[in-house]
C-alpha positions as a Markdown table, in Angstrom:
| # | Residue | x | y | z |
|---|---|---|---|---|
| 1 | Met | 109.0 | 79.4 | 94.3 |
| 2 | His | 111.3 | 76.9 | 96.0 |
| 3 | Asp | 113.4 | 78.0 | 99.0 |
| 4 | Arg | 116.5 | 75.9 | 99.5 |
| 5 | Arg | 116.7 | 76.8 | 103.2 |
| 6 | Val | 113.5 | 74.8 | 103.8 |
| 7 | Glu | 115.5 | 71.6 | 102.9 |
| 8 | Arg | 118.0 | 72.3 | 105.6 |
| 9 | Val | 115.9 | 73.3 | 108.6 |
| 10 | Pro | 112.7 | 72.0 | 110.2 |
| 11 | Ala | 111.3 | 75.5 | 110.7 |
| 12 | Leu | 109.2 | 75.7 | 107.6 |
| 13 | Asp | 108.2 | 78.8 | 105.7 |
| 14 | Gly | 104.5 | 79.6 | 105.6 |
| 15 | Arg | 104.4 | 82.7 | 103.5 |
| 16 | His | 102.9 | 81.0 | 100.4 |
| 17 | Gln | 100.3 | 79.1 | 102.4 |
| 18 | Ala | 99.1 | 82.4 | 104.1 |
| 19 | Gly | 98.3 | 84.0 | 100.7 |
| 20 | Tyr | 96.6 | 80.8 | 99.4 |
| 21 | Glu | 94.4 | 80.5 | 102.5 |
| 22 | Ile | 93.0 | 84.0 | 102.3 |
| 23 | Gly | 92.4 | 83.7 | 98.5 |
| 24 | Ala | 95.0 | 86.2 | 97.5 |
| 25 | Thr | 95.4 | 85.0 | 93.9 |
| 26 | Arg | 97.8 | 87.7 | 92.7 |
| 27 | Ala | 99.8 | 87.8 | 95.9 |
| 28 | Trp | 103.6 | 87.9 | 96.2 |
| 29 | Ala | 105.4 | 86.3 | 99.0 |
| 30 | Ile | 108.8 | 87.6 | 100.0 |
| 31 | Asp | 111.1 | 86.8 | 102.9 |
| 32 | Val | 112.7 | 89.8 | 104.6 |
| 33 | Gln | 114.6 | 88.0 | 107.3 |
| 34 | Met | 115.7 | 90.9 | 109.4 |
| 35 | Arg | 114.8 | 89.4 | 112.7 |
| 36 | Cys | 113.7 | 92.2 | 115.1 |
| 37 | Gly | 113.7 | 94.9 | 112.3 |
| 38 | Thr | 111.5 | 92.9 | 109.9 |
| 39 | Thr | 108.2 | 94.6 | 110.7 |
| 40 | Ile | 109.5 | 98.1 | 110.3 |
| 41 | Ala | 111.2 | 97.2 | 107.0 |
| 42 | Ala | 108.1 | 95.4 | 105.8 |
| 43 | Leu | 105.9 | 98.5 | 106.6 |
| 44 | Lys | 108.3 | 100.8 | 104.7 |
| 45 | Met | 108.4 | 98.3 | 101.7 |
| 46 | Ala | 104.6 | 98.1 | 101.7 |
| 47 | Lys | 104.1 | 101.9 | 101.7 |
| 48 | Asp | 106.7 | 102.4 | 99.0 |
| 49 | Met | 105.2 | 99.6 | 96.8 |
| 50 | Met | 101.8 | 101.2 | 97.1 |
| 51 | Ala | 103.1 | 104.6 | 96.3 |
| 52 | Ala | 105.0 | 103.4 | 93.2 |
| 53 | Asp | 102.2 | 101.1 | 91.8 |
| 54 | Pro | 98.6 | 102.5 | 91.8 |
| 55 | Glu | 97.3 | 98.9 | 91.1 |
| 56 | Ile | 98.4 | 97.8 | 94.6 |
| 57 | Asn | 95.5 | 98.5 | 96.9 |
| 58 | Thr | 96.2 | 96.2 | 99.9 |
| 59 | Val | 99.3 | 94.7 | 101.4 |
| 60 | Leu | 99.2 | 92.0 | 104.1 |
| 61 | Ile | 102.3 | 91.7 | 106.2 |
| 62 | Ala | 102.3 | 88.5 | 108.2 |
| 63 | Gly | 105.3 | 87.3 | 110.2 |
| 64 | Gly | 106.3 | 85.0 | 113.0 |
| 65 | Tyr | 108.5 | 82.2 | 114.0 |
| 66 | Arg | 108.3 | 79.0 | 115.9 |
| 67 | Asn | 111.9 | 78.1 | 116.7 |
| 68 | Gly | 111.1 | 77.5 | 120.4 |
| 69 | Asp | 110.3 | 73.9 | 119.4 |
| 70 | Leu | 113.9 | 73.4 | 118.4 |
| 71 | Ile | 115.3 | 74.3 | 121.8 |
| 72 | Asn | 116.7 | 71.5 | 124.0 |
| 73 | Leu | 115.9 | 72.6 | 127.5 |
| 74 | Gln | 118.4 | 70.1 | 128.9 |
| 75 | Asn | 121.2 | 72.0 | 127.1 |
| 76 | Gln | 122.4 | 74.9 | 129.3 |
| 77 | Arg | 124.5 | 76.3 | 126.5 |
| 78 | Val | 121.3 | 77.5 | 124.8 |
| 79 | Ser | 119.7 | 78.9 | 128.0 |
| 80 | Phe | 119.6 | 82.4 | 126.4 |
| 81 | Met | 116.8 | 80.9 | 124.1 |
| 82 | Phe | 114.7 | 79.3 | 126.8 |
| 83 | Asn | 112.2 | 82.2 | 126.9 |
| 84 | Leu | 111.3 | 81.9 | 123.2 |
| 85 | Ala | 107.7 | 81.1 | 122.3 |
| 86 | Pro | 105.9 | 80.7 | 119.0 |
| 87 | Val | 104.6 | 84.1 | 117.9 |
| 88 | Ala | 102.9 | 85.6 | 114.8 |
| 89 | Ala | 101.5 | 89.0 | 114.0 |
| 90 | Pro | 99.5 | 90.3 | 111.0 |
| 91 | Cys | 99.4 | 93.8 | 109.7 |
| 92 | Cys | 97.5 | 95.2 | 106.8 |
| 93 | Cys | 98.2 | 98.3 | 104.7 |
| 94 | Ala | 95.3 | 99.6 | 102.5 |
| 95 | Arg | 94.8 | 102.5 | 100.2 |
| 96 | Ala | 92.2 | 104.9 | 101.6 |
| 97 | Gly | 91.6 | 107.6 | 98.9 |
| 98 | Arg | 95.0 | 109.2 | 98.3 |
| 99 | Ala | 96.6 | 108.1 | 101.6 |
| 100 | Thr | 98.0 | 104.7 | 102.7 |
| 101 | Thr | 97.0 | 103.5 | 106.2 |
| 102 | Cys | 98.4 | 100.6 | 108.1 |
| 103 | Trp | 96.9 | 98.8 | 111.0 |
| 104 | Ala | 97.6 | 95.8 | 113.1 |
| 105 | Arg | 95.5 | 93.5 | 115.2 |
| 106 | Thr | 96.7 | 91.3 | 118.1 |
């Protein structure tokens, strides 16, 4: 799948690469783009997908950003962004019998 936004910004999208690197051959990659609410929305989506489709046994949620590299520290007009740092966090939801459990590791 081609994402046109990648052409316009240097902050590239790694969702397809993550699935490829862990060998997830039937993986989907979607972009939620809710900023601070993304993890909560992704957990709800994962749980609902697993409840609706018994063939889905595991959902990996991986998110992060690296826009701190785009900040010009000499420009005081963007000082509200000076404390940004690259960050990423994975979370896995797996079917355990009849229940769905989710866990994260930092």
